C-alpha positions, 0 to 999 in steps of 0.5 A: 445974786438976786433973781427977784427984788423985795417981795411981800407975798402972804405965804402963811395966808395961803396955808389952807390951800397948801394944807389941802394940797399936802393932805391929798398928797399925804393920803396918796403917799400913805396908800403907796407906803401900805401897798409897798409894804404889802409888796403890791406895788411895782417892786424891784428885785432889790426888795422881792428877790430875782435876777436882772440882766442887761443884754446888748444885741447886735441888731434890734430885738422884738420885745414881744418875741423875747417875752414870749420865749422867756415866759414859756418856762413859766418865768415871771419876766419884765422887759425894758428896751433901751433903744440906744445900742439895741439893749434889753433890760430883763428882770426875772422875779421869783422862780423855782430855779435856783439862784445862779441858774436863772441868768444862764437859763435866760441866756440859753433861751435867747440864744436859741430864740435869736440865733442870728442876733448874737448878744453880750451880757453887760451886767447881771445881778441876782438877789435872793428873796431873804436878802430882798426882804431884809433890804425892805425892812432895813429901808423902813428903819433907815427912813424912820431913823432919818425922821427922828434925827431931823426932829432931834437936830431941829429941836436942839438948834431951834425949838421942839415945834420947829423940829416936828414941823421940819420932820412933817415937811420932810415926811411930806416930801417922802410921801409925795415922791412915793405917791407919784411913783405909785401912781405912775407904776414906776419901780420901787428899788434901792435907787429910789430909796437913795433919792428919797433920803437925798431929797430928805437932806435937801428939804431939811437944808432948805427948811433950816435956812428959812427957820434960821431967818425966822428965828433971827427976826423973831428976836428982832421984832418981838412985838410983831405977830407971828404971821407977819414975822414968818411972811417977812422972813420967807420973803427975805430968803425967797431969792436964795430959795429960788436960786438954790432950787434952780441950780439943783434942778438943772443938775437933776434935769441933766441926769434925767435927760442925758444920764441914761436908762439906768438912773432915769427913775432915780433922776426923775425922783430927784426932780420931783423931790426938789420941786416938792422940797422947795414947796414944803419949806415955804408952804408946809413947815413954816405954816405948821409952826405958826398954826401950832404957836397960835393954838398954844397962845389961844390955849394960854389965853 
């Protein structure tokens, strides 16, 4: 199946534009990582510790009244209304109350505040501060190990330069997702990290397909310039890249539009990651290899 026929786009020739765009994304992403590591971003209770409850009310409930009632006792709360089914998602940050008591306190306060509007607890999650801190450290380790694994795998299968380029492109995708979440002040939680690692795998797969065709053409056309070989290879797999991106994007969009509030941010991260991952496979990974190879050739000359 081919969406487009033979193309002759000069992808490598646009590397200055793509590198400028990617540099801006990377800078914002690095700022986001620094803020996340400092806990200055919109951190979920997975990393800070706290309590999350999802309540289903019989009738619609006022967010203002619920927040006013819960903050009377000095609790740091975040409320999110789920319009489908009169549901309320309540997240309570660090508090002086003991773990295990917070959920009961919230229920008591709301029953007192809304006696004519009964509710049921659909889900309740509590995470201690020490566990949250450990999860944050383990998350950083997981991302670093993933990057090292990518470099080793690509270096073994192709070449060390290809491995570094693939790792940088994948790290670029991670930075892009974190940058957008930070700008939009979306919550950073374990679901986001799951999405990030998923996209890292997707981006790597897409990059490997491009690199595989490049390696094949480099052996066939040894007399042609690197720019010509890389452009020709990317154009050859462009139809496959577009089809892969569209099919995975349709699945992610379905989750985003119809998956419900619980996985809304997760699916949003997947949508962003698929778009960015497709872009980086073409406009980041391959141009980096060409740039590195050309510099090596000039230094030898």
